[in-house]
C-alpha positions in Angstrom: 58.2 -126.6 162.5 57.5 -123.6 160.1 58.1 -121.2 163.0 61.5 -122.8 163.7 62.5 -122.5 160.1 61.3 -118.9 159.9 63.3 -118.0 163.1 66.4 -119.8 161.7 66.1 -117.8 158.5 65.7 -114.5 160.4 68.8 -115.3 162.5 70.9 -116.1 159.3 69.7 -112.9 157.6 70.5 -110.8 160.7 74.0 -112.3 161.0 74.7 -111.7 157.3 73.6 -108.0 157.6 75.9 -107.5 160.6 79.0 -108.8 158.9 79.7 -105.7 156.9 79.7 -103.6 160.1 82.1 -106.0 161.8 85.1 -104.6 159.9 84.7 -101.3 161.8 84.3 -102.0 165.5 85.4 -101.2 169.0 84.9 -103.5 172.0 86.4 -104.4 175.3 86.1 -103.6 179.0 87.2 -100.0 178.6 84.0 -99.3 176.7 82.1 -99.5 180.0 84.0 -96.5 181.3 84.5 -94.5 178.2 82.1 -93.6 175.4 83.4 -95.2 172.3 80.3 -94.7 170.1 81.2 -94.0 166.5 79.5 -93.7 163.1 82.4 -94.2 160.7 86.1 -94.7 160.4 88.8 -93.0 158.4 92.5 -93.6 157.7 94.7 -90.6 157.1 98.4 -90.5 156.2 100.0 -87.3 157.5 103.7 -86.5 157.0 104.4 -87.7 160.6 101.8 -90.5 161.2 99.3 -92.9 159.9 96.1 -92.2 161.9 93.1 -94.5 162.2 90.2 -92.4 163.5 86.8 -93.6 164.7 84.4 -90.7 163.9 81.2 -89.7 165.8 79.0 -87.4 163.8 77.3 -85.8 166.7 75.1 -82.7 167.0 78.3 -80.8 168.2 80.1 -81.6 164.9 82.6 -84.3 164.1 84.1 -85.9 167.3 86.9 -88.5 167.5 86.3 -90.9 170.4 89.3 -92.9 169.5 92.5 -92.4 167.4 95.1 -95.1 166.8 98.3 -93.6 165.4 101.5 -95.0 164.0 104.6 -92.7 163.7 105.8 -93.2 160.2 109.3 -91.9 161.0 109.7 -94.9 163.4 107.8 -97.6 161.4 106.8 -97.6 157.7 103.2 -98.9 157.2 103.0 -102.0 155.0 100.6 -104.8 154.3 101.1 -107.5 156.9 102.9 -105.2 159.3 102.5 -105.7 163.0 103.5 -102.7 165.2 104.0 -102.3 169.0 101.9 -99.2 169.8 103.8 -98.6 173.1 107.0 -98.1 171.0 105.9 -96.6 167.6 102.4 -95.4 168.2 99.6 -94.0 170.4 96.0 -94.7 171.3 94.2 -91.5 172.3 90.9 -89.6 172.3 90.1 -86.5 170.3 89.5 -83.1 171.9 86.1 -82.6 173.5 85.9 -85.8 175.5 87.2 -84.4 178.8 88.9 -87.4 180.2 92.0 -89.0 178.6 92.5 -92.7 178.4 94.5 -94.4 181.1 98.2 -95.3 180.4 98.7 -97.7 177.5 100.3 -100.8 179.0 100.4 -103.0 175.8 99.2 -102.4 172.3 99.5 -103.9 168.9 98.4 -102.7 165.5 98.1 -105.0 162.5 97.7 -103.8 158.9 96.0 -106.5 156.8 96.0 -104.4 153.7 97.9 -101.1 153.0 99.0 -99.3 150.0 100.6 -95.9 150.1 98.1 -94.3 147.6 95.1 -92.0 148.0 91.9 -94.0 147.9 93.6 -97.4 148.6 91.7 -99.7 150.9 93.4 -99.9 154.4 92.2 -102.7 156.7 93.4 -104.0 160.0 92.9 -104.4 163.7 94.4 -103.5 167.0 94.5 -104.7 170.6 95.3 -102.6 173.6 95.5 -102.9 177.4 95.3 -99.8 179.6 96.4 -99.6 183.2 94.3 -97.3 185.4 95.7 -95.3 188.3 94.1 -97.8 190.6 96.0 -100.6 188.9 93.1 -102.1 187.0 93.6 -103.3 183.5 91.1 -102.4 180.8 91.1 -103.9 177.3 90.2 -102.5 173.9 90.0 -104.2 170.5 89.1 -102.7 167.2 88.9 -103.3 163.5 88.9 -100.8 160.7 88.4 -100.6 157.0 88.5 -97.3 155.1 90.1 -95.6 152.1 93.4 -93.9 152.7 93.3 -90.1 152.7 96.6 -88.4 152.2 96.8 -85.1 154.1 99.6 -82.6 153.2 100.7 -80.4 156.1 
């Protein structure tokens, strides 16, 4: 009986400790074919786009295994906004990864919280489906939470 209670307590503590990391995640069938390992996320607003970047702090320096971008000329970011990435955005990999992602078949970005101010919390999620040259579909889902960085170009 005591062992069961201890095991239950450990499971609860482990699940609680994982909740904070759940805001920033990447998952889906494409992760079996493409390395999507990352250490942190950042959200940057450039003159031309809002960019959600998953950052891998590797021995080779900062790498970007995944970038989800929203073209601000085509769609203004706002809290509660839902955006079709095939029309007003992109999903790509940063330089240094060799192979590009397959063609984006469908994609949707949702901004749960957004304020156009440096340091504002930006949270949201995206879903994407890619179509390989062989006709196979691969899924990718992700969540993000980071402070907005405004980058002047």
